[in-house]
Backbone bond lengths (Angstrom), bond angles and torsions (degrees), N, CA, C in turn:
res aa  C-N    CA-C-N  psi(-1)  N-CA   C-N-CA  omega(-1)  CA-C   N-CA-C  phi
1 M - - - 1.452 - - 1.613 108.57 -
2 T 1.317 115.66 144.54 1.458 121.75 -174.52 1.572 108.31 -110.92
3 T 1.229 117.43 133.47 1.472 125.24 176.70 1.521 105.94 -101.80
4 E 1.350 115.43 156.74 1.505 121.80 178.96 1.516 106.85 -117.84
5 A 1.284 114.51 144.17 1.458 120.52 176.59 1.459 112.63 -147.86
6 T 1.313 114.73 163.04 1.448 120.19 171.07 1.601 107.45 -109.86
7 A 1.339 110.91 147.25 1.519 114.70 178.80 1.520 108.48 -147.31
8 A 1.219 112.97 147.40 1.609 118.53 170.40 1.451 106.08 -152.13
9 P 1.326 117.59 146.82 1.445 122.78 178.82 1.467 114.75 -67.56
10 A 1.336 111.06 145.88 1.487 122.75 173.36 1.493 105.35 -94.40
11 A 1.383 118.72 112.88 1.466 120.02 -175.96 1.497 113.86 -76.25
12 A 1.337 118.43 156.73 1.400 120.27 174.16 1.440 113.23 -68.15
13 P 1.433 117.95 157.64 1.519 119.65 -179.56 1.552 109.44 -58.37
14 V 1.265 109.67 143.43 1.504 119.11 -176.29 1.629 106.16 -116.07
15 A 1.297 118.34 116.87 1.454 119.44 -179.29 1.560 106.68 -65.14
16 A 1.382 117.82 142.38 1.398 121.44 -176.40 1.553 106.45 -149.20
17 P 1.352 116.15 160.15 1.434 116.77 -173.78 1.525 113.27 -83.06
18 V 1.297 117.58 -18.97 1.511 115.52 -171.35 1.549 104.05 -153.41
19 A 1.425 113.12 150.33 1.406 118.37 174.38 1.518 111.81 -75.05
20 T 1.349 118.49 158.09 1.437 121.92 174.59 1.482 111.44 -135.92
21 A 1.335 116.27 31.56 1.494 122.21 -178.83 1.493 107.76 -149.24
22 L 1.377 116.65 153.55 1.415 121.60 178.54 1.558 110.42 -102.67
23 P 1.302 120.13 137.06 1.409 121.06 175.90 1.578 111.00 -66.15
24 V 1.262 117.11 136.92 1.450 121.09 -178.81 1.473 114.87 -75.81
25 A 1.388 116.59 -35.85 1.409 120.18 -175.41 1.489 114.66 -89.97
26 A 1.352 119.79 -34.93 1.455 122.16 -173.42 1.407 111.33 -151.88
27 P 1.438 118.18 161.92 1.437 121.89 -174.85 1.587 108.26 -68.47
28 V 1.332 111.73 153.16 1.402 116.12 179.44 1.603 111.13 -69.95
29 A 1.330 114.87 143.04 1.526 115.16 175.92 1.516 108.78 -90.31
30 A 1.348 115.70 -36.67 1.540 118.93 175.02 1.501 106.02 -161.23
31 P 1.329 117.81 145.62 1.419 122.90 -178.52 1.512 110.81 -55.10
32 A 1.328 119.54 131.47 1.418 124.85 175.35 1.498 109.01 -149.65
33 A 1.357 119.63 140.84 1.423 121.93 -176.45 1.596 107.35 -79.63
34 A 1.322 115.52 146.33 1.405 121.80 174.51 1.530 110.08 -94.26
35 P 1.466 116.03 157.28 1.426 116.83 -178.52 1.551 112.48 -61.97
36 V 1.272 116.87 146.60 1.418 120.52 174.50 1.519 108.50 -81.21
37 E 1.343 116.91 122.07 1.372 122.94 -177.14 1.524 115.11 -128.10
38 A 1.314 118.24 153.13 1.447 120.42 176.67 1.487 111.10 -111.46
39 P 1.299 121.99 163.16 1.460 124.50 -174.59 1.623 105.66 -62.76
40 A 1.396 110.44 137.55 1.430 118.09 175.63 1.487 113.18 -63.63
41 A 1.291 118.13 158.23 1.428 120.62 175.08 1.500 110.54 -69.83
42 T 1.376 116.07 141.63 1.414 122.08 176.86 1.448 111.39 -134.77
43 P 1.387 115.28 140.12 1.517 116.87 -177.96 1.543 109.82 -69.20
44 A 1.322 112.76 148.37 1.586 116.20 174.98 1.494 110.02 -119.81
45 T 1.249 115.02 -163.36 1.476 120.33 178.58 1.463 119.28 -63.59
46 P 1.353 120.60 122.49 1.491 121.59 -178.26 1.503 111.83 -57.33
47 A 1.369 115.90 142.73 1.441 117.20 179.69 1.522 111.01 -76.49
48 T 1.279 117.66 168.76 1.403 122.83 179.31 1.554 109.88 -76.47
49 P 1.282 119.62 154.04 1.544 119.70 176.19 1.530 113.83 -46.87
50 A 1.275 113.56 -34.67 1.544 117.72 -174.77 1.463 108.52 -68.29
51 D 1.347 121.20 -21.06 1.457 123.26 -178.42 1.595 111.10 -91.38
52 A 1.298 115.57 -2.32 1.503 114.55 -174.05 1.577 107.77 -70.24
53 G 1.357 111.14 160.13 1.434 120.30 -176.49 1.502 113.64 -56.89
54 K 1.253 120.76 141.08 1.466 126.19 -178.46 1.546 107.36 -106.89
55 G 1.285 114.18 154.16 1.477 119.57 178.59 1.540 113.15 87.10
56 E 1.266 119.87 -130.91 1.448 124.13 -178.47 1.510 112.54 -65.16
57 A 1.307 116.51 146.49 1.477 119.58 171.92 1.537 111.80 -64.04
58 P 1.255 116.98 142.64 1.549 118.28 174.59 1.496 112.06 -51.14
59 A 1.309 116.10 140.42 1.516 119.29 -178.23 1.477 116.16 -71.70
60 F 1.378 114.58 -25.86 1.456 114.68 -166.65 1.533 108.14 -122.85
61 G 1.305 121.81 9.25 1.432 120.58 177.32 1.560 109.73 138.03
62 E 1.320 117.77 -158.20 1.486 118.57 -172.91 1.536 107.64 -72.05
63 A 1.318 115.26 140.26 1.413 122.88 -179.77 1.522 113.83 -62.96
64 T 1.232 121.07 146.87 1.436 127.75 -171.94 1.568 110.24 -135.78
65 T 1.327 115.45 138.61 1.411 117.98 174.09 1.529 106.76 -113.36
66 Y 1.341 117.10 143.32 1.451 119.29 179.21 1.584 110.79 -109.79
67 Q 1.304 114.43 146.24 1.392 119.25 178.17 1.569 107.65 -75.72
68 P 1.360 119.13 153.01 1.445 124.62 -174.19 1.608 106.18 -57.59
69 T 1.331 114.97 147.53 1.454 123.10 179.90 1.491 107.61 -107.66
70 G 1.302 119.23 -15.82 1.467 121.01 -173.08 1.539 115.49 93.45
71 D 1.294 114.51 -4.54 1.449 120.85 178.87 1.628 104.97 -120.63
72 S 1.328 113.32 117.53 1.415 116.20 -176.31 1.546 118.86 -63.11
73 N 1.353 110.22 -32.71 1.588 113.96 174.93 1.486 110.60 -66.84
74 L 1.375 121.38 -43.50 1.335 123.93 177.04 1.522 115.69 -60.79
75 D 1.341 111.22 -40.83 1.451 117.79 179.23 1.513 116.11 -63.30
76 L 1.324 114.69 -39.89 1.449 120.47 174.88 1.560 111.91 -66.76
77 A 1.340 116.72 -42.57 1.434 118.38 179.77 1.563 111.22 -68.01
78 L 1.304 116.40 -40.99 1.423 119.56 177.75 1.506 114.17 -61.40
79 A 1.344 114.99 -44.93 1.452 122.40 176.75 1.510 110.07 -57.21
80 F 1.336 119.17 -42.76 1.451 123.38 -179.87 1.506 108.80 -65.69
81 A 1.330 119.18 -47.42 1.423 122.37 -179.47 1.509 112.28 -61.77
82 G 1.314 114.22 -44.43 1.476 119.48 174.41 1.453 118.91 -58.01
83 R 1.364 114.47 -42.43 1.470 117.15 176.71 1.560 114.37 -60.98
84 H 1.275 110.55 -26.37 1.519 115.46 179.57 1.541 111.39 -95.76
85 G 1.289 119.81 13.20 1.457 124.83 173.45 1.447 115.86 82.03
86 L 1.335 119.67 22.64 1.579 122.41 176.34 1.523 102.61 -96.00
87 G 1.329 120.79 98.88 1.387 126.31 171.48 1.528 116.04 -84.72
88 P 1.230 119.68 169.16 1.467 122.96 -175.67 1.534 116.49 -60.26
89 E 1.292 114.71 -24.24 1.512 119.94 175.86 1.547 117.55 -85.76
90 H 1.281 114.17 -8.66 1.448 118.66 -176.87 1.559 107.35 -66.46
91 P 1.264 120.49 133.35 1.507 125.30 -175.49 1.465 113.94 -50.34
92 A 1.444 117.12 -37.17 1.453 122.60 179.56 1.532 108.65 -67.83
93 M 1.355 117.98 -42.64 1.412 120.84 175.79 1.462 114.69 -65.57
94 V 1.312 121.16 -38.95 1.413 124.98 173.54 1.475 109.61 -54.56
95 E 1.317 118.05 -46.03 1.494 123.04 -176.21 1.616 106.01 -69.73
96 A 1.265 113.86 -34.06 1.540 114.56 -178.00 1.549 110.10 -65.77
97 T 1.300 118.73 -38.00 1.478 121.75 175.19 1.433 115.19 -61.56
98 K 1.339 117.67 -17.17 1.470 121.58 172.14 1.544 114.49 -94.67
99 G 1.334 115.28 0.55 1.493 120.28 178.05 1.488 110.98 98.42
100 N 1.329 121.19 6.37 1.429 121.70 -177.88 1.574 105.26 -106.54
101 F 1.329 116.37 105.56 1.481 120.89 -174.29 1.574 110.85 -102.05
102 S 1.355 116.64 6.61 1.444 119.39 -176.60 1.495 115.39 -61.24
103 Q 1.317 113.59 -40.11 1.502 116.66 -179.66 1.512 112.81 -68.65
104 V 1.304 114.59 -39.25 1.520 116.86 178.18 1.493 110.15 -66.23
105 K 1.282 117.07 -37.92 1.517 124.70 -179.58 1.541 105.83 -62.08
106 A 1.344 116.29 -49.13 1.459 117.20 -175.23 1.552 110.86 -65.61
107 L 1.366 114.76 -41.73 1.524 112.72 179.72 1.453 111.19 -63.41
108 M 1.366 120.04 -46.85 1.393 121.53 -178.17 1.536 113.69 -58.61
109 A 1.304 112.19 -44.52 1.519 117.89 176.33 1.530 114.47 -59.77
110 E 1.347 116.02 -39.96 1.366 120.33 -177.88 1.535 113.80 -64.97
111 K 1.364 111.75 -38.48 1.471 115.50 176.06 1.464 113.92 -85.93
112 G 1.356 121.78 -0.74 1.450 126.36 176.19 1.476 113.32 59.61
113 I 1.331 113.31 40.38 1.504 118.16 -175.73 1.559 108.87 -80.08
114 P 1.387 115.21 120.62 1.449 115.84 -173.65 1.503 113.34 -68.68
115 G 1.397 110.14 141.99 1.455 115.53 -179.05 1.492 119.07 88.11
116 W 1.363 117.17 -2.83 1.416 119.27 -172.04 1.601 112.81 -64.56
117 E 1.437 110.34 -34.13 1.501 111.92 -179.56 1.549 114.72 -61.11
118 A 1.295 115.31 -41.25 1.506 120.37 -177.88 1.582 107.87 -68.90
119 H 1.308 116.34 -42.74 1.472 116.67 -177.65 1.517 111.31 -69.54
120 I 1.306 119.56 -35.01 1.472 120.44 177.36 1.519 108.35 -69.06
121 A 1.257 116.54 -31.38 1.511 118.03 179.53 1.521 109.71 -70.06
122 L 1.364 113.97 -33.18 1.526 115.58 173.02 1.464 112.63 -64.99
123 A 1.385 115.06 -43.92 1.464 118.95 179.50 1.532 111.05 -59.61
124 E 1.275 118.16 -39.98 1.445 122.57 -177.07 1.590 107.36 -67.76
125 Q 1.311 119.85 -38.67 1.443 121.55 175.78 1.474 111.96 -62.53
126 G 1.408 112.61 -45.02 1.479 114.56 -175.25 1.544 108.22 -65.22
127 F 1.331 117.32 -40.36 1.364 120.07 -178.27 1.528 113.69 -60.55
128 A 1.410 113.06 -42.64 1.435 116.96 -179.93 1.525 111.55 -60.86
129 A 1.358 114.81 -40.73 1.484 121.93 -175.80 1.577 106.96 -65.43
130 F 1.363 111.75 -43.46 1.474 116.94 178.91 1.580 112.43 -59.59
131 T 1.272 113.71 -47.98 1.443 121.52 -179.57 1.522 112.31 -56.92
132 K 1.352 116.14 -46.39 1.447 124.24 177.77 1.495 111.03 -60.52
133 A 1.291 118.99 -45.62 1.452 124.77 -175.76 1.583 108.27 -63.76
134 E 1.356 114.13 -42.13 1.453 119.50 -177.73 1.522 110.53 -68.66
135 A 1.353 115.16 -38.04 1.502 119.67 178.42 1.520 109.78 -66.99
136 E 1.326 117.54 -39.31 1.501 120.05 178.65 1.583 110.61 -66.31
137 K 1.293 113.48 -40.98 1.484 117.48 179.54 1.567 108.59 -62.49
138 T 1.359 116.26 -47.42 1.421 117.07 -178.79 1.491 114.72 -61.18
139 L 1.331 114.67 -38.74 1.543 120.91 175.84 1.478 109.33 -58.63
140 A 1.374 116.84 -47.97 1.423 123.56 -174.35 1.585 109.98 -60.58
141 I 1.393 113.58 -39.01 1.391 118.07 -176.67 1.552 108.70 -69.69
142 Q 1.358 114.34 -45.25 1.450 118.87 176.41 1.501 113.92 -57.71
143 Q 1.332 118.78 -41.82 1.480 122.90 178.40 1.508 109.76 -61.71
144 D 1.415 116.53 -41.58 1.445 120.65 -178.18 1.549 110.31 -65.45
145 C 1.322 118.32 -36.53 1.439 122.28 176.78 1.538 112.26 -66.67
146 I 1.283 116.36 -45.48 1.442 122.36 179.14 1.482 110.18 -62.70
147 R 1.314 117.07 -41.54 1.456 124.45 -179.12 1.568 108.32 -62.55
148 A 1.343 116.49 -45.25 1.413 119.95 178.27 1.495 114.49 -59.66
149 A 1.328 116.23 -40.20 1.428 121.02 -174.48 1.543 111.11 -85.72
150 G 1.374 114.07 -25.12 1.521 116.48 -178.28 1.475 113.28 105.52
151 S 1.348 116.68 -29.07 1.458 120.61 178.60 1.555 110.14 -159.34
152 E 1.251 115.99 162.28 1.490 120.60 174.57 1.474 111.38 -63.23
153 Q 1.390 119.60 -41.36 1.399 119.13 179.06 1.537 114.59 -66.55
154 E 1.329 116.95 -36.63 1.413 120.91 177.40 1.493 110.71 -66.33
155 W 1.357 120.31 -39.50 1.427 123.97 -179.80 1.530 107.16 -63.51
156 G 1.349 118.85 -40.35 1.458 120.57 179.86 1.530 110.42 -62.97
157 N 1.360 115.71 -34.75 1.475 120.41 177.36 1.491 109.68 -62.87
158 V 1.365 114.56 -44.89 1.445 121.24 -179.11 1.574 108.86 -56.90
159 L 1.330 113.53 -52.95 1.443 118.40 -175.71 1.539 110.84 -58.12
160 Q 1.353 115.72 -43.29 1.418 119.56 -176.58 1.560 112.92 -67.32
161 W 1.274 112.69 -37.08 1.476 119.76 174.90 1.657 109.73 -65.29
162 A 1.331 114.47 -47.31 1.470 117.64 -177.81 1.540 109.85 -62.49
163 S 1.341 114.77 -40.81 1.452 114.61 -172.41 1.526 110.96 -74.64
164 V 1.292 118.03 -13.41 1.419 121.14 173.80 1.560 112.09 -83.30
165 N 1.306 112.46 -37.62 1.465 118.78 -170.36 1.509 114.48 -98.91
166 A 1.306 123.11 -16.32 1.390 125.70 -175.59 1.592 109.61 -88.29
167 E 1.294 114.68 144.94 1.485 120.37 168.54 1.474 113.27 -70.41
168 P 1.359 118.82 156.38 1.437 120.85 178.80 1.569 113.87 -48.39
169 H 1.383 112.07 -49.35 1.495 117.63 -175.08 1.527 109.43 -65.97
170 E 1.325 118.03 -29.76 1.534 121.72 177.23 1.451 106.07 -70.68
171 K 1.387 122.71 -40.65 1.418 122.28 -177.74 1.496 110.32 -63.60
172 T 1.364 117.86 -38.42 1.437 122.42 178.48 1.514 113.54 -60.39
173 A 1.389 112.56 -40.28 1.508 118.20 -178.95 1.606 108.11 -73.87
174 V 1.343 116.96 -38.44 1.452 117.45 175.48 1.510 109.80 -59.83
175 N 1.342 115.47 -58.35 1.471 118.50 -177.98 1.547 115.66 -48.71
176 A 1.423 112.01 -43.67 1.435 116.35 179.61 1.574 112.28 -62.26
177 A 1.283 113.97 -38.19 1.555 117.72 -179.72 1.500 107.31 -70.04
178 L 1.341 120.58 -45.20 1.421 122.04 -177.06 1.617 111.72 -64.45
179 A 1.291 114.76 -31.70 1.473 119.92 179.62 1.484 114.59 -72.18
180 Q 1.369 114.60 -20.87 1.528 116.92 -178.55 1.489 113.07 -66.92
181 G 1.314 117.46 -31.07 1.396 120.65 -172.30 1.506 113.93 75.64
182 G 1.312 113.38 -178.72 1.533 119.89 -179.36 1.470 115.86 56.29
183 V 1.207 119.20 -140.49 1.510 124.33 -171.65 1.426 111.34 -66.10
184 V 1.358 118.47 -31.39 1.408 123.12 -175.00 1.519 112.60 -70.30
185 S 1.368 115.72 -44.84 1.517 122.41 179.22 1.519 108.61 -73.12
186 Q 1.356 117.50 -29.76 1.473 119.24 178.74 1.484 109.08 -69.97
187 A 1.280 117.74 -41.81 1.524 120.60 177.86 1.451 116.52 -63.25
188 M 1.429 109.43 -41.00 1.489 112.86 178.36 1.454 114.80 -71.51
189 A 1.415 119.42 -34.68 1.390 121.67 171.55 1.478 114.68 -58.35
190 A 1.386 115.37 -44.22 1.438 122.92 177.74 1.497 109.57 -61.77
191 F 1.300 119.32 -44.77 1.460 121.83 -175.95 1.657 108.18 -67.00
192 L 1.329 118.63 -38.40 1.474 118.54 175.83 1.500 110.42 -61.88
193 V 1.317 116.12 -50.92 1.447 118.38 -176.82 1.471 114.39 -60.85
194 H 1.395 117.37 -38.56 1.420 123.09 174.51 1.542 111.54 -60.97
195 S 1.306 115.02 -49.94 1.488 120.74 -179.60 1.555 111.44 -61.52
196 Y 1.326 117.20 -36.32 1.427 119.92 -179.80 1.510 111.71 -71.64
197 R 1.226 116.80 -43.96 1.526 121.36 179.36 1.565 110.98 -69.18
198 N 1.303 120.21 -24.02 1.508 120.89 179.76 1.419 116.42 -101.95
199 A 1.449 113.47 6.73 1.451 117.36 176.46 1.471 113.61 -80.15
200 P 1.349 122.24 127.93 1.495 123.78 179.83 1.522 111.64 -54.22
201 G 1.352 117.27 131.10 1.524 117.11 -179.95 1.440 113.73 58.83
202 T 1.341 122.11 45.71 1.382 123.70 -175.93 1.615 112.16 -58.73
203 T 1.248 113.71 -40.65 1.487 118.51 -176.26 1.518 116.86 -80.12
204 Q 1.421 114.03 -25.14 1.393 119.71 -175.36 1.639 107.27 -106.93
205 E 1.286 112.84 -58.74 1.510 118.50 -169.91 1.512 107.87 -125.39
206 P 1.315 120.35 76.28 1.518 120.07 179.95 1.521 111.77 -55.44
207 Q 1.310 115.42 135.24 1.378 122.00 174.62 1.583 111.81 -93.86
208 R 1.403 118.60 158.80 1.432 121.85 -176.66 1.515 106.31 -79.24
209 Q 1.349 116.33 88.12 1.496 118.29 177.54 1.633 109.67 -134.57
210 A 1.312 114.85 10.28 1.509 116.03 -170.53 1.534 112.51 -53.31
211 V 1.323 116.52 -48.14 1.449 119.54 -178.70 1.485 108.13 -138.20
212 N 1.294 115.65 49.46 1.537 122.44 -179.71 1.492 106.97 -92.68
213 Q 1.314 114.62 116.79 1.494 119.27 -178.42 1.549 107.26 -63.66
214 N 1.250 120.38 -21.93 1.465 121.61 -175.90 1.563 108.68 -95.85
215 S 1.272 120.65 8.05 1.486 120.05 178.21 1.493 113.21 -68.17
216 A 1.340 117.43 165.58 1.439 115.62 -178.76 1.465 111.71 -64.50
217 G 1.324 120.30 137.49 1.423 126.39 178.72 1.554 116.78 -92.26
218 G 1.326 112.99 0.39 1.444 113.67 179.98 1.537 111.53 83.38
219 G 1.356 117.81 81.23 1.401 122.32 -177.84 1.470 110.20 104.61
220 A 1.296 117.24 -172.57 1.474 123.48 -179.80 1.513 107.04 -71.39
221 P 1.413 111.49 149.47 1.508 117.13 178.69 1.453 107.48 -64.46
222 A 1.352 110.53 145.59 1.510 118.39 176.33 1.495 111.13 -86.15
223 S 1.287 115.97 152.14 1.541 116.44 175.52 1.544 107.72 -79.31
224 A 1.257 115.89 174.78 1.449 124.43 -172.09 1.465 110.53 -67.06
225 S 1.363 117.50 -17.94 1.458 120.64 179.23 1.462 112.91 -130.45
226 G 1.350 119.38 -1.54 1.421 122.22 -178.29 1.530 115.63 -76.75
227 P 1.331 119.42 175.18 1.457 120.67 -177.54 1.512 110.79 -70.13
228 L 1.314 115.55 154.24 1.497 121.75 -178.95 1.559 108.76 -116.77
229 S 1.333 111.53 134.88 1.426 116.32 172.52 1.498 110.89 -73.99
230 P 1.325 120.45 168.06 1.481 120.06 178.31 1.534 113.50 -55.77
231 A 1.353 118.93 -40.91 1.404 121.91 -179.69 1.597 110.08 -67.17
232 Q 1.310 116.83 -42.70 1.444 122.17 -178.42 1.560 110.64 -65.89
233 Y 1.393 112.35 -39.72 1.404 116.13 177.80 1.582 112.30 -62.74
234 A 1.322 112.57 -48.62 1.476 115.35 175.65 1.554 116.86 -53.32
235 K 1.351 112.11 -42.97 1.404 117.43 175.81 1.446 115.80 -57.90
236 E 1.369 114.63 -49.77 1.469 122.42 -179.32 1.533 112.36 -62.36
237 V 1.335 116.69 -43.44 1.505 120.06 177.65 1.477 108.46 -63.15
238 A 1.287 122.63 -43.44 1.450 126.51 177.90 1.540 111.12 -57.46
239 A 1.306 117.75 -40.36 1.475 126.70 176.04 1.521 109.30 -57.75
240 L 1.391 110.19 -50.12 1.497 112.75 -178.59 1.534 111.99 -63.66
241 A 1.307 117.56 -40.09 1.445 124.73 177.77 1.468 111.41 -55.33
242 R 1.366 116.93 -44.33 1.461 116.42 -178.07 1.578 110.51 -67.05
243 Q 1.270 117.33 -26.86 1.480 123.10 175.20 1.496 114.82 -79.51
244 G 1.382 116.07 -9.11 1.440 117.77 -174.71 1.564 113.99 74.97
245 V 1.318 114.69 20.03 1.377 119.75 178.78 1.573 108.39 -115.82
246 I 1.300 114.83 112.01 1.470 116.79 -177.49 1.478 115.71 -149.91
247 E 1.336 118.41 -106.82 1.442 122.82 -172.88 1.515 111.32 -58.57
248 G 1.308 117.59 129.99 1.505 125.17 179.46 1.413 114.63 80.53
249 S 1.318 120.56 2.97 1.514 121.85 -179.77 1.516 107.90 -90.03
250 R 1.371 113.41 156.30 1.459 117.70 177.15 1.539 113.11 -69.09
251 E 1.384 112.33 -29.90 1.474 117.30 177.75 1.560 110.10 -62.25
252 Y 1.398 115.50 -45.16 1.402 116.57 -176.42 1.536 111.72 -69.66
253 A 1.354 116.68 -37.50 1.423 122.77 177.25 1.552 109.40 -59.62
254 A 1.320 117.39 -36.94 1.471 120.01 177.89 1.524 113.24 -69.16
255 L 1.342 114.05 -36.81 1.348 116.35 176.20 1.518 116.80 -66.48
256 R 1.324 115.82 -34.59 1.440 119.48 175.04 1.543 113.79 -67.54
257 Q 1.362 114.55 -34.69 1.462 118.61 178.41 1.558 106.54 -68.90
258 R 1.295 121.25 -41.19 1.447 120.86 179.39 1.523 111.61 -69.76
259 R 1.269 117.16 -32.88 1.502 117.52 173.90 1.509 112.84 -64.50
260 A 1.394 113.67 -39.54 1.489 116.13 179.00 1.548 111.87 -65.16
261 M 1.305 118.49 -20.86 1.492 123.59 -176.82 1.520 107.18 -77.70
262 W 1.366 125.32 -16.51 1.391 125.20 -174.25 1.569 109.10 -68.34
263 R 1.312 112.47 135.67 1.477 120.10 -179.57 1.568 109.54 -127.15
264 G 1.328 117.46 25.17 1.475 121.69 -176.69 1.529 111.13 -73.50
């Protein structure tokens, strides 16, 4: 019988100049970048008996098929590993998702499995490409946050203020939006900066406005179909992000149209 799973590598920590996430449990002491990680492997629906591996029995256990990752090198390497019974929960595969392929190499060499060298090389190439892409995404998000605040120090102040004033569930929503990158993280960063700068007594007595949908939007409230100022647009996009409604939605398209109407 063949099982199906999804897998993606977990990249090594990437040094970065500023944090882009709020701690859920406690306020930040100082901005620090978190490790770049990819989703962990999760089991999927078992394949039918007709899909089971043919020929030799898998060398390491039950055969496994992996869902596509979007990287052809990784897909070929994972298919090879799966045919030989290396599923996502195997200790050697867990290490491989961290960039350590030594255990997989040793197992394959011990069994004398033909072609393992070429397939492990593909896996290493795919992992390197993934790590680079994640590092570039993280850097882009950090630059967007710094740009929104005006400086790295100011963004650190914004994060520290928000981590003190936001509820745990609000921090989770903020972090999810910041991690998306692109227009979503840009809007969330702008929203946080705006809320921070408009909070009474920000430097002495911060008020709870980090992710308050009723906080000041900067100017008069906009109608449901009227133009949106940059601050109002950031607030509305952040609200959509907290609801999980964003890219490709009618609500987001409507917000973009209203933002384009602004002539301030």
